[in-house]
Structure formats: structure tokens, C-alpha cells
Kinemage of the C-alpha trace (Angstrom):
@kinemage 1
@onewidth
@group {chain A} dominant
@subgroup {mainchain}
@vectorlist {calphas} color= white
{ca met a 1} P 101.403 66.367 119.262
{ca asp a 2} L 98.071 67.522 117.882
{ca gly a 3} L 96.940 67.562 114.267
{ca arg a 4} L 97.865 71.197 113.682
{ca ala a 5} L 101.372 70.638 115.053
{ca tyr a 6} L 101.857 67.618 112.790
{ca leu a 7} L 100.676 69.664 109.817
{ca leu a 8} L 103.085 72.486 110.611
{ca glu a 9} L 105.903 69.954 110.983
{ca gln a 10} L 105.262 68.613 107.486
{ca gln a 11} L 104.835 71.999 105.796
{ca ser a 12} L 108.544 72.831 105.633
{ca arg a 13} L 109.396 69.451 104.099
{ca ile a 14} L 106.588 69.721 101.553
{ca gly a 15} L 107.382 73.356 100.788
{ca ala a 16} L 111.029 72.543 100.049
{ca ala a 17} L 109.994 69.699 97.748
{ca leu a 18} L 107.519 71.961 95.914
{ca glu a 19} L 110.192 74.615 95.520
{ca ala a 20} L 112.464 72.038 93.896
{ca ala a 21} L 109.715 70.755 91.591
{ca leu a 22} L 108.354 74.066 90.274
{ca pro a 23} L 110.170 75.919 87.480
{ca pro a 24} L 111.970 79.057 88.707
{ca val a 25} L 110.459 82.421 87.824
{ca ser a 26} L 113.679 83.323 86.025
{ca glu a 27} L 113.071 80.599 83.430
{ca pro a 28} L 111.050 81.553 80.331
{ca pro a 29} L 108.147 81.944 79.987
{ca glu a 30} L 108.519 83.976 83.177
{ca ala a 31} L 104.875 85.114 83.435
{ca leu a 32} L 103.620 81.542 83.246
{ca his a 33} L 106.068 80.341 85.874
{ca arg a 34} L 105.157 83.216 88.195
{ca ala a 35} L 101.493 82.311 87.757
{ca met a 36} L 102.203 78.640 88.516
{ca arg a 37} L 103.913 79.632 91.773
{ca his a 38} L 101.419 82.298 92.800
{ca leu a 39} L 99.373 80.183 95.245
{ca phe a 40} L 102.269 78.174 96.668
{ca phe a 41} L 104.535 80.722 98.337
{ca pro a 42} L 103.404 81.509 100.962
{ca ala a 43} L 101.916 78.064 100.745
{ca gly a 44} L 98.490 76.812 101.639
{ca lys a 45} L 98.018 74.521 104.605
{ca cys a 46} L 99.265 71.472 102.633
{ca leu a 47} L 96.667 69.262 104.301
{ca arg a 48} L 96.471 66.802 101.400
{ca pro a 49} L 100.214 66.157 101.087
{ca ala a 50} L 100.429 65.827 104.876
{ca leu a 51} L 97.734 63.133 104.665
{ca val a 52} L 99.873 61.296 102.102
{ca ile a 53} L 102.833 61.276 104.474
{ca ala a 54} L 100.781 60.401 107.557
{ca ser a 55} L 99.187 57.488 105.682
{ca ala a 56} L 102.588 56.112 104.676
{ca glu a 57} L 103.796 56.392 108.259
{ca ala a 58} L 100.594 54.789 109.563
{ca val a 59} L 101.450 51.548 107.756
{ca gly a 60} L 105.111 51.631 108.805
{ca gly a 61} L 106.580 53.331 105.739
{ca ala a 62} L 109.094 56.158 105.550
{ca ala a 63} L 107.861 59.653 104.746
{ca ser a 64} L 110.522 59.969 102.033
{ca arg a 65} L 108.893 57.188 100.026
{ca ala a 66} L 105.619 59.096 99.891
{ca leu a 67} L 107.026 62.586 99.285
{ca pro a 68} L 106.768 62.491 95.455
{ca leu a 69} L 103.055 61.700 95.715
{ca ala a 70} L 102.625 64.405 98.357
{ca val a 71} L 104.113 66.961 95.938
{ca ala a 72} L 102.057 65.681 93.014
{ca val a 73} L 98.835 65.870 95.044
{ca glu a 74} L 99.457 69.489 95.996
{ca leu a 75} L 100.197 70.361 92.362
{ca val a 76} L 96.917 68.759 91.274
{ca his a 77} L 94.980 70.412 94.086
{ca thr a 78} L 96.370 73.849 93.244
{ca tyr a 79} L 95.634 73.402 89.535
{ca ser a 80} L 92.027 72.636 90.489
{ca leu a 81} L 91.817 75.776 92.627
{ca ile a 82} L 93.123 77.957 89.813
{ca his a 83} L 90.538 76.571 87.407
{ca asp a 84} L 87.713 76.631 89.975
{ca asp a 85} L 88.309 80.345 90.548
{ca leu a 86} L 87.939 81.247 86.851
{ca pro a 87} L 85.028 83.484 85.810
{ca cys a 88} L 83.513 80.594 83.833
{ca met a 89} L 83.563 78.378 86.942
{ca asp a 90} L 83.066 79.680 90.504
{ca asp a 91} L 84.213 83.219 89.631
{ca asp a 92} L 86.208 83.926 92.805
{ca ala a 93} L 88.498 86.952 92.938
{ca thr a 94} L 90.660 85.863 95.871
{ca arg a 95} L 92.341 82.691 97.013
{ca arg a 96} L 94.498 82.070 100.091
{ca gly a 97} L 94.306 85.710 101.031
{ca arg a 98} L 95.620 87.033 97.720
{ca pro a 99} L 94.233 87.772 94.251
{ca ala a 100} L 93.200 84.657 92.350
{ca val a 101} L 95.576 83.692 89.562
{ca his a 102} L 93.261 84.928 86.802
{ca val a 103} L 92.986 88.292 88.571
{ca ala a 104} L 96.744 88.641 88.984
{ca phe a 105} L 97.852 87.270 85.603
{ca gly a 106} L 94.847 87.210 83.299
{ca glu a 107} L 92.391 84.480 82.459
{ca ala a 108} L 94.364 82.845 79.640
{ca thr a 109} L 97.554 82.606 81.709
{ca ala a 110} L 95.563 81.175 84.623
{ca val a 111} L 94.152 78.408 82.423
{ca leu a 112} L 97.618 77.585 81.132
{ca ala a 113} L 99.175 77.708 84.608
{ca gly a 114} L 96.623 75.162 85.798
{ca asp a 115} L 97.308 72.973 82.769
{ca ala a 116} L 101.046 73.134 83.447
{ca leu a 117} L 100.660 72.221 87.127
{ca leu a 118} L 98.577 69.182 86.233
{ca ala a 119} L 101.229 68.018 83.765
{ca leu a 120} L 104.018 68.688 86.268
{ca ala a 121} L 102.316 66.527 88.889
{ca phe a 122} L 102.665 63.433 86.734
{ca glu a 123} L 106.182 64.368 85.653
{ca val a 124} L 107.159 64.454 89.336
{ca leu a 125} L 105.784 60.959 89.834
{ca ala a 126} L 107.295 59.610 86.619
{ca arg a 127} L 110.774 60.869 87.530
{ca ala a 128} L 110.644 59.921 91.211
{ca pro a 129} L 113.198 57.412 92.510
{ca gly a 130} L 111.855 54.347 94.254
{ca asp a 131} L 109.646 51.377 93.455
{ca ala a 132} L 108.515 52.098 89.881
{ca pro a 133} L 105.514 49.703 89.881
{ca leu a 134} L 104.169 51.210 93.124
{ca leu a 135} L 104.687 54.735 91.815
{ca leu a 136} L 102.786 53.771 88.675
{ca val a 137} L 99.827 52.517 90.710
{ca ala a 138} L 99.917 55.667 92.864
{ca ser a 139} L 99.917 57.735 89.660
{ca ala a 140} L 96.845 55.869 88.460
{ca glu a 141} L 95.106 56.556 91.812
{ca leu a 142} L 95.797 60.262 91.450
{ca ala a 143} L 94.844 60.386 87.776
{ca arg a 144} L 91.484 58.764 88.406
{ca ala a 145} L 90.780 61.086 91.334
{ca ala a 146} L 91.516 64.089 89.113
{ca gly a 147} L 89.458 62.947 86.138
{ca ser a 148} L 85.937 62.909 84.780
{ca arg a 149} L 84.613 60.303 87.211
{ca glu a 150} L 85.763 62.251 90.261
{ca leu a 151} L 87.164 65.789 90.636
{ca val a 152} L 86.396 67.189 87.178
{ca gly a 153} L 83.072 65.381 87.047
{ca gly a 154} L 82.260 66.714 90.492
{ca gln a 155} L 82.896 70.252 89.314
{ca val a 156} L 80.540 69.708 86.377
{ca leu a 157} L 77.856 68.435 88.757
{ca asp a 158} L 78.505 71.332 91.127
{ca leu a 159} L 78.091 73.923 88.365
{ca ala a 160} L 74.781 72.374 87.311
{ca phe a 161} L 73.494 71.661 90.811
{ca ala a 162} L 70.062 72.889 91.798
{ca gly a 163} L 68.234 71.444 94.748
{ca ser a 164} L 68.627 70.544 98.399
{ca asp a 165} L 68.848 66.747 98.526
{ca ala a 166} L 71.476 65.764 101.092
{ca ala a 167} L 72.469 62.535 99.322
{ca ala a 168} L 72.954 64.331 96.007
{ca ile a 169} L 75.039 67.009 97.706
{ca glu a 170} L 77.249 64.393 99.340
{ca asp a 171} L 77.691 62.694 95.971
{ca val a 172} L 79.111 65.933 94.559
{ca his a 173} L 81.368 66.308 97.602
{ca ala a 174} L 82.513 62.706 97.259
{ca arg a 175} L 83.659 63.413 93.713
{ca lys a 176} L 84.898 66.986 93.901
{ca ser a 177} L 86.596 66.911 97.323
{ca ala a 178} L 86.774 63.444 98.835
{ca ala a 179} L 88.166 61.523 95.860
{ca leu a 180} L 91.432 63.459 95.926
{ca ile a 181} L 91.755 62.989 99.683
{ca ala a 182} L 91.103 59.261 99.240
{ca ala a 183} L 93.876 59.167 96.623
{ca cys a 184} L 96.152 60.775 99.223
{ca thr a 185} L 95.459 58.207 101.914
{ca ala a 186} L 95.339 55.149 99.652
{ca gly a 187} L 98.385 56.271 97.677
{ca gly a 188} L 100.350 57.085 100.824
{ca ala a 189} L 99.530 53.661 102.254
{ca leu a 190} L 100.534 52.003 98.990
{ca leu a 191} L 103.910 53.759 98.890
{ca gly a 192} L 104.357 53.000 102.574
{ca gly a 193} L 104.224 49.279 101.792
{ca ala a 194} L 100.685 48.396 102.874
{ca asp a 195} L 98.917 45.326 101.553
{ca ala a 196} L 95.778 45.634 99.419
{ca arg a 197} L 93.412 45.275 102.389
{ca arg a 198} L 94.981 48.163 104.279
{ca val a 199} L 95.206 50.318 101.173
{ca glu a 200} L 91.478 49.822 100.691
{ca ala a 201} L 90.764 50.638 104.351
{ca leu a 202} L 92.690 53.883 104.057
{ca arg a 203} L 90.893 54.678 100.797
{ca arg a 204} L 87.596 54.390 102.707
{ca phe a 205} L 89.115 56.511 105.479
{ca gly a 206} L 90.019 59.223 102.978
{ca arg a 207} L 86.654 59.262 101.264
{ca lys a 208} L 84.752 59.618 104.545
{ca leu a 209} L 87.191 62.222 105.798
{ca gly a 210} L 86.903 64.127 102.532
{ca ile a 211} L 83.139 64.509 102.797
{ca ala a 212} L 83.419 65.519 106.458
{ca phe a 213} L 86.114 68.042 105.523
{ca gln a 214} L 83.851 69.610 102.898
{ca ile a 215} L 81.008 69.869 105.399
{ca ala a 216} L 83.420 71.628 107.777
{ca asp a 217} L 84.285 74.063 104.969
{ca asp a 218} L 80.579 74.690 104.390
{ca leu a 219} L 80.103 75.432 108.093
{ca leu a 220} L 82.987 77.912 108.049
{ca asp a 221} L 81.281 79.608 105.087
{ca ala a 222} L 77.806 79.438 106.614
{ca asp a 223} L 76.985 82.918 105.319
{ca gln a 224} L 77.190 81.500 101.795
{ca ala a 225} L 74.808 78.583 102.246
{ca asp a 226} L 73.476 78.603 98.704
{ca gly a 227} L 74.624 76.252 95.961
{ca cys a 228} L 75.890 72.735 96.518
{ca thr a 229} L 76.380 72.803 100.286
{ca leu a 230} L 74.933 70.507 102.905
{ca leu a 231} L 73.609 73.600 104.653
{ca ala a 232} L 71.042 73.825 101.857
{ca ala a 233} L 69.610 70.545 103.142
{ca leu a 234} L 70.341 70.541 106.876
{ca pro a 235} L 70.555 73.080 109.702
{ca pro a 236} L 74.119 73.800 110.909
{ca glu a 237} L 73.954 71.576 113.976
{ca ala a 238} L 72.728 68.591 111.948
{ca ala a 239} L 75.470 69.199 109.358
{ca arg a 240} L 78.045 69.338 112.154
{ca gln a 241} L 76.747 66.056 113.558
{ca arg a 242} L 76.993 64.478 110.100
{ca ala a 243} L 80.616 65.598 109.810
{ca glu a 244} L 81.393 64.134 113.241
{ca ala a 245} L 79.706 60.837 112.344
{ca leu a 246} L 81.769 60.583 109.151
{ca leu a 247} L 84.948 61.401 111.079
{ca cys a 248} L 84.159 58.632 113.552
{ca glu a 249} L 83.547 56.174 110.698
{ca ala a 250} L 86.818 57.226 109.084
{ca glu a 251} L 88.794 56.721 112.295
{ca ser a 252} L 87.346 53.237 112.710
{ca glu a 253} L 89.103 52.251 109.473
{ca thr a 254} L 92.485 52.855 111.164
{ca leu a 255} L 92.008 51.101 114.494
{ca glu a 256} L 94.043 48.015 113.653
{ca leu a 257} L 96.993 50.236 112.728
{ca gly a 258} L 97.306 51.251 116.364
{ca glu a 259} L 99.569 54.050 117.534
{ca ala a 260} L 101.299 54.344 114.149
{ca ala a 261} L 98.117 55.892 112.771
{ca ser a 262} L 97.780 58.415 115.605
{ca pro a 263} L 99.152 61.352 113.544
{ca leu a 264} L 96.742 60.455 110.751
{ca arg a 265} L 93.769 60.451 113.125
{ca leu a 266} L 94.892 63.713 114.741
{ca leu a 267} L 95.259 65.312 111.332
{ca ala a 268} L 91.766 64.166 110.388
{ca arg a 269} L 90.292 65.618 113.583
{ca tyr a 270} L 92.034 68.925 112.980
{ca ala a 271} L 90.764 69.036 109.390
{ca val a 272} L 87.146 68.519 110.440
{ca arg a 273} L 87.109 70.453 113.710
{ca arg a 274} L 89.259 73.450 112.755
{ca ala a 275} L 87.725 76.788 113.605
{ca glu a 276} L 89.537 78.900 110.998
């Protein structure tokens, strides 16, 4: 199995769980619930929730124990995309091959749909069956990753960014992109039953992978090399080498997990080396 195959294998499980978590479009207010669902079906790649599951399995845990966090992560990620696309943020008209939520439903509804998805993410975790103390810690991991010190703060820094310093660019990527991926891998390991040392190793794995993943995104969008992108500081080949170095460092964090972490490593390689 390669990383793409593992991702495809997890998509149906994650999609079914998202379908169960999201309010139906027939439930009032219908326009809001349609807007909340707009970017899910057909779904995105679900890379982040797949990382949650692969991390749980890497430490010997069952995928079912990590599924609530996988759903919550995708809800948070999609909320962030809706808000990032707004005219006051990145002002993007399309997302996942379709009109952005604010284009399809209006700016006010898009803001509220994002707000509702963020709230729903923590409702999913709060209502999930399983080990309540572990779910609480996983919720705290996700909340921190989504807050002012990480994702939201990273967006603020991104909006204000001007310059071409590679370290400063990676700092923005670490907050805006990598922190959520680190919450996926650390939280998945936690729910999979890992001890504190292994949770921390997989947090480091996720943070390094997250920066490499963002560099890969920048390389795929090389025709838009302005703004907070490593291509403003480095030529494409040097940026690619930096992504590969970070991927190698990330994989080294999983070596003691052996074959159980193979899907996680394959998923990481696919995320960084994908060509589309």
C-alpha cells in the first residue's frame, strides 16, 4: 500500500462520520446547513483526519478510538478554509474546484458557517464515547492549534507579512499549517494509547511534516510565488530540498515504532511529494 491508497481507504470511513456529524440540509436554518456542508461533499482529500487515524494505529491503537478527533480536525480545517477565503482575508473565489462558500451563499452566511463548524468540532469531541480524560486532552490539543498562538495567529501574521526571510516564513507556516497537523498526530497517538514520550515524538513529526507540506503546496502554486511563501526566499529546487529534509527529520521521529508506523510514513511522503 502507498500513501495515496491509504488515504483513499480512510476517506469513506471519515466521510461517513462527517455525514453523521453535520446537520442535515433539511433542518432549519437550511441555508446555513447547506453552507456548512458545501466543501465536504464531495469531500476534500481528508489528509488531516487520515493522519489522526494513522497516528493512532502507529502506536497500536484502534482507528475507532481516534475517529472523533479525525472528524473534529476536518471540521476545524474546513472552518479555517471558509474564513481564509473571505474577501477580508485571502479573497479567493474558488475552493476544492467549486465556488467558495462566501461566493455561493454570501459573506455573512460564510462567516456563520465557519463559526458553526468550529463549535461543532468541539461538540463532536465532547459527546464522543471512550476515555473522557484522553478526549479532553485531545480537545485541548486541537483548541490550542486552532487559536491565537497557532492557526489564527498564523493567519494574522500571514496577512501582515512583507519580506523574504526564510525563517520568518517558516514561522508563519509552523503556526498556520503545521500546528493543526501536529495536533492530528499528537492527538491520534494520545487516543491510540501512547505514552507521553511517543506523543511528543509524533507532535514533532507533525510539525515538521506540516511545514514540508506547506512548502509542497507553495511549489504546486509556483506561479503565485508572492506573499508568505518560501519561494519568495529560495529558488524552487532549494525549497524542494528543504521540504525533503523536513520529511526525513519527521520520519526519524517514528523509527522506533517500526512497521506499525509504515502507513503514517507513507502518508507523509504522499503529502509532501504529491504532484497534484
